[in-house]
Structure formats: structure tokens, C-alpha cells
N, C-alpha and C positions, 0 to 999 in steps of 0.2 A: 245703670254704669257710673253715674255720677260719681260715684265714690272710688272706682278705679281710675277713674280720669283724671281727680283732685290727686289722688296717691303716684300718678303718672307724673303729672307736673313737678311733683315733689321730688319724684326722682330726678326728674331733667336736672333740676335747678343742683338739687345736692350732688348730681356727677357733672358740675359744672357748665352747665347752660346758662347764658345769661337770658334769654326769653324765650318762653315757649308758649306753643297756642295749638288748639285742636280744631280740627275743621271738616268737613265731609269730603269724601273722596269722588264726587263729582267731576265729569270732565271739565277742562278747564276751555270753553268754547272761545273766548275773548283772544287768549294767548295763541291758539291755535290759529284764529284768523290773522293775526301779527304776524306769525311767523312766517305764514305762506305767502301774506305781504309781502313782505321783507323780502324773502326768496325769489320773490318776480318781479322785484325791482332792482333785484341785484345786489341791494345793501348787506344782504347776508355775506357775500364775498366767499363763497364756498366753507363757511363754518360748518362744523358738522356739532358736536354737543347735543342740545333736542331739537337742532333744525333737520339733524340727519332724518329723522323719523317723527315728524311731527304727530301722526295719528298714536304714538305709543307713548312720546314725551308729555301730551298734554291730555291723557286719559288713563288714569291709574288702574283702570278695569284691566285696560292688557298687560299690566304688569302683575295685577292681582286680581282674578275675576271673582267678582262678589265682594271687592274691597269696601268698606262704608267710612274709614277715617285716614285721618291726617294728621300724625302727631309732628307738628312742626320747632324746630329748636334752633337758636341763634346764639352762635358763640365768638365773645369778641375776639379780635387779632390787632387791636389798636394798643402799639408797643411805643414808646422813645426811642427814639432811633441810637443806635451807638455813633461813637463818630468814625469819619470815616476812615480808612485807614487804621483801625484798632486792631491792634495783635496779629499783624500780619507783616510776613518778612518783605523787604524792600531790596529790589534790584540794585546790585552798586552799580553807582555812579556819582562819577568824580566832581560832578556839579551840583550831589546834592538834589536833582529834579526829582520831585514823585512821581509814584508810579500812576499811570492812566486808571480810572476805577469805573466800574458801571455800577448804576444803581440796578437795586430791585424792589419790586413792588412789595408792598408791606404784607401781603398776605402770605407771600414766598420765602419770609425772613427765615421761616422755621415751619414744619408740618403743624400746619391748625387743624386740618381736616382728620388727622388720625384722632386728635383729642375729642373732637367731634363726632367720631363715629364712633367710639368708646363710649360715650355720653349717651348716645343714643341707643347702642347695643343694650345699655342698663334698662332702658324704657322696654325695649323689644323682649328684654329676656323676662320682665315681668307680665306683660301682656301673653307669652305663649306659657307663662306658667297656671294661665286661667283658660289654658286649651284653646287660646285663638291664633291664628295667623300672623306674623310681623313679620316685615322687611325692612332694613336700613337702606336707607338712599341717601347718598350724601357724595357729593360731583360725580353722581349719577347723570346719563343721557336719559334716563328713564323718566324723570319727573324737571317740570319747569318750577326750580326750588323757590325764583322769586316769588312767582303766582302764588304758589303754596302759603309763604310766609304774608302775602297781604289778604289773601283769603281766610288766613287766622288770625290774622287781627295784629300783626308783630309790627307793622308800621305799612308805609304807603310808597307807591312808586315816584321817584323823582325823577326831575325832568333831567338828570345824567343817567336814566335807566336804572339805578341801583336802587334797592330799598332800604328807606330812612326809617329808624326805629325812634319813636318819640323822645326827645330828650336824650339820645344817643348817638344818633347818626348812622350812616353806613359802614362802618368797619366791622364785618359781622361775616363767618362764613355760615351759611345757612344749608341745613338738612332735615329730613322727613323719616318717622318710621310710618309705614303703609299699613294698614290692619285691618282685617275684617271684624275686628270688635267692635261692636256700636258705640262709641265711647263720643262720637261728634254731638253737640248740641243741638237740639231742634232745630235751633234758628242761627242760621250763619253771625259771627260777632258781626258787631257792627264796622261797618268800614272806618280807617283810621283816617282823620282829617287831614288834607294836603296841607303839609307845612312848607312847601318852597313858596306859595303865597306868589307874585309876582317876580320874585328873583329869576335871572337868566344867566347866573355868574358861569355856570359852568359850561354854558354854551357859549360866550363870549372868551372863554380863557383857555377851551380847548385848543391844543397848539398845533393842531390840524385840521379845526373844524368839525369835525367827525360827528358831532351832537347836531346835526341841521336841522332840529327842530326839537322842541321838549320832548321827553320820550324815546326821540327817534335817533338812532344811532346807525352810522354808515362805516359798515367796518370795513370797506375800502381805504378809509381814512383812519381808523383808528390804528393808533401805535402799538398798545397793548394787545390787539390782533395780531398784526402785521409781523410782532416779534414771533408770534405761533405757527405764522403760517408759512407752508414751503415755496419752496422757489427762490425768484429774485427779490430782494427788499425795493419797492418802489423808488427810485431815484429823486421823485417830487419832494419824499416824506424823509430823507435820509439826515439831512441837516436839522430839521425840528427834533429828529429824536434826540439828540443831543446824548448823555450821558445814560441814557435808560440803558438796559441789557436784557431786563425781563418785567414787562408789566410797566405800567403807568399809571401813577396814582392822581394828577392833576384834577381831575373832574371831583374827586373827593377830596382833597386837599383845599381847593379854593369852596369849598361850601359854607356856607355860614353856621348849617345846622351842624356842621361837622365841627365847626371852630367854638360854636358854644360848648358844644360837649365837650370838648377838650379841655375851655376854660374850666367849667362847674367841675370835670372830675378827670384832673390831669392822669395822663397816663402811666403806668408803671415802665418801670425799665426792660429793654427789649430782653429774651432770654439769653442764656450763654449761648454763644456758637450761632447769634442769628446773623444771617447775611443780606445788612441792609446792603453792602457793596461787595463786591469782586473785583480783586487786581485781573482788569482787562487781558495783562501780559499772562497770568498764572493760566486764563482760558485758553489762550491760543498757545500755549507752551506744551499744555496736558496731553498728554495720549487719549485715547477713548475711554481707558477703563477709568483711568485719576478722574476723566472730564465728567464720567457716570458718577463717578461717587460724590462728585462735587454739586451737580447741578439735577441729580438722577429724578427727584421729586417734581422738578417742572414739567410741563405739557412741554412736548417736543415731537413735531410731525414726524410721523413716522420712526421715530424714535432714533432721526438722521441726525448725531451732533455736529455736523457740517453748518446746519442752522442756527447752533449756538454761536458757533465761530464766526460765520455770517455777521451777526449780530454784533460781537465784539470788535470785528474790523470796522463796522461803522461808526462804533462809540471810540476807537482809537482813531479814528478820521475826524472825529469831533472834539476831543480834548486831548489827545494824544500831543506831547513834544516833540517837533521835527527832529530833535538834536539829542533826545534821548535814546541812548544806545540801545536800551531795551525796545523802544519801540520801533527803530530801526531791522535789528533783528528779527521784531516779528513780523513786519511788513516784508522783509527778505523771504521768511520762509513761507509767507501767503501766495507770495507774487511767483513763486515757485513750485506751489502746490500743484497735484495731479488734478485739483478738483477745480473747474472753472467756475465753481459758484466762489469759492474763495478766491482765485486770483482776479476774477472780474470786480469784488467787491473789495480787492486790497488794491487794485488801479485807483479805485474812486477814492481809498482812503488817504493813500500817497499823493495823491491831486489834490484832494481838501488840505493836506499838511505842508502843501507846497514844496514835496518831493517829487516831483516828475522825473527827477534824473535819477530815479530807480527803477524806471519803467522802459529803458531802451532795451530790454531783452525781451519786451512782448510785443514790440514793432512788428513782429510776422507770425504772432499767435492767430491762428485760423479759427480757434471757438468763437462762433458765435457772441457770446457771453462779454467773451473780452474784447473781440473786436468791437464790441458797441460800444464798450467802456473808452475803449483806446480812441472810437470816432468820436465819442462826445468830447472828447477833452480837445480835440482838433477844432470843435465847432464853439469853443470858449473864447 
């Protein structure tokens, strides 16, 4: 089957994959042990994804009994950032103060998983033409995709837990085709040498210290996860969130491997309509239908848009202008919201901006979330 394997590699590259590899579909024993250990230690912080059912996500045989191989593909999403505020309407302000904006993680500026899925779909289609089964696994809880990429020889596990590709870095989305076709090499690809060396910059520069040791992430401190988690955003990490509205790229931005790759191969311009920044005021003004249209491809817990608005209120408190009319209107609406999640985070945002004068109407609010925020103000 070497001829088919080589043909699949060509198909994948022609379809837009930047790196491809093939490996066996045996269980990922070490990955399961690591997942179980993180859950036991509490470091998974309730994350679902591949943590939900480790016996499934670390064993391809559960998804496809008789599977023999994984065709793994990586597609780069590294693009040059468009300027903040580009092409966006401004809220009228007689003092010409800029609208506050929230930063979006690079992988979510546009949909990169769709093109990845399409490319892998072409690979799967060719496999099926030969009479074998094939299933595309992209952004899917059924597979530990980073472990598959490492096994297939695409890269190594960096200290920031991302897979780093030699000469290219970590700005890639990953996916696989699981198949019962016997296309895996008889001997696994040699492991890619660890290119991190003694560098620990991602650990020291993480804004919340979420990388507690090389390759070990405590999701309870990870801003990227906290932005996706339900409930109250931990107060101790709100200031560190800064202007991040969705995701956090810091451990990749700081990485010397990524910086060298950018220097050697400067990124292309971002795709049209890339959402590198979003107007915080637009997010807070939008009704559910408009907000879903704006951020619908994001992971939102339970598809409850209140959590996107919660994040926007924290960003507003961090970067908003306390005298901007639009900021004051947004705070006023959130403070009057029927949702205690929004009211409580609006209390924090208003206080953060020094606008405690807006909080008089909440002194008698009996909701525990709001009462806790108000009490915290009294302790400062």
C-alpha cells in the first residue's frame, strides 16, 4: 500500500495541507495516563473535549473497530494581523475617543477548520474509492489530535503543550483521517527532536502562570480556557485578561521557535473579514441573533451567549474609557440586566473604571453573585 500512501500525501498537500504524516492507529496509552492524571489533580478544570471520555479519545479502535492507520494533516493559520479598528463603524463621541476593542486568538480570526476538514475529506474520499473505510476527525473529541501529530512525525510537544513543527512553529490546526486501510508504515516515524532545548519563555511569560511546569497546563489559570468556561470568571484573573475577548496566544507569541519561523517565512496578510479584534460595545449591544452571527463559530459553553457578554464586560473594565458615552451606556444596560452573571461582572467593570457612581441601584440587589461583587468593593 506504499503507492496509495504516497498518493494520499500528494492529495493532502495539493488540497492545502502544509504538513502530512501517517502512523498506526494503536491506543495512545501515554496520553490517556496524562489525561487521567490531570483530571485527578484538578488541572483539567472541568474541560470536556478529549477529557470527557479518555477511553474513547485515546483509542481509535473505539471510534472505528479494526482501524489500522491515521493520516494526519496540519494547516497553518498564521497570518499578519489587520490593524485594530479596520473597517469598523465608530460610536459617535464628541471627544473622538476610540471604541474599546477585544482581541481574538489568531486561530479564530476566520474558520480554519473548514478548509482543513475539506482537505482531509479529499484524502478520505480517495481511500473510500479503494473500498476501505475512512472517517475525518477535525476538532473532534474522538481523538487526541496533538498526540496523533507527534506520532505521525509532524513535530514535538513543546513546553507550552502545543505541537511545534520543525522550521514552522505551532500556528497550525490539526486533523486526521482514521481508516482501516493498511497504509501505516511498518515502523513508526522517528520522533522529531525536541527543539525547545532549555528555553522556558512560555512558562515565565504566561500572564497567569498557567504553565506550571514544562508541558503541564493548569486550566484553572489558563485565560484561553477561562474565556470558554461557564459560570463566573475568576476575579483573581480578570485584570490579567486585559483586552482578550476570545482565546490567548501569549505562549505562542513568546515562543522563539515561532519567532524564527516568522522571520524566515513572513506571514501572509489576514483573510478578508478576519476578526482579529471585535468592538466590545458591538458585542454588548447585539441581540442574540446578531451576536450569534458575529461569533457563532466560537466555542461557547452550552451555546449561552451570556458568557460572551461576560467576557466583553471584563475587557470593557480593563480597556474602556470611563467617560466614553458608549461605555457608559453599555455599563448601564448590563447593570440593569435580568441576568445576574452580567450584573455582577458589570459591577466589577464599573468599579475597575472608577465609575462606582453607577452602582447605587444595586446596593439592595439580593442575588448572591451581585451581592458578592458589591461586598468585595466594600473590602477594598
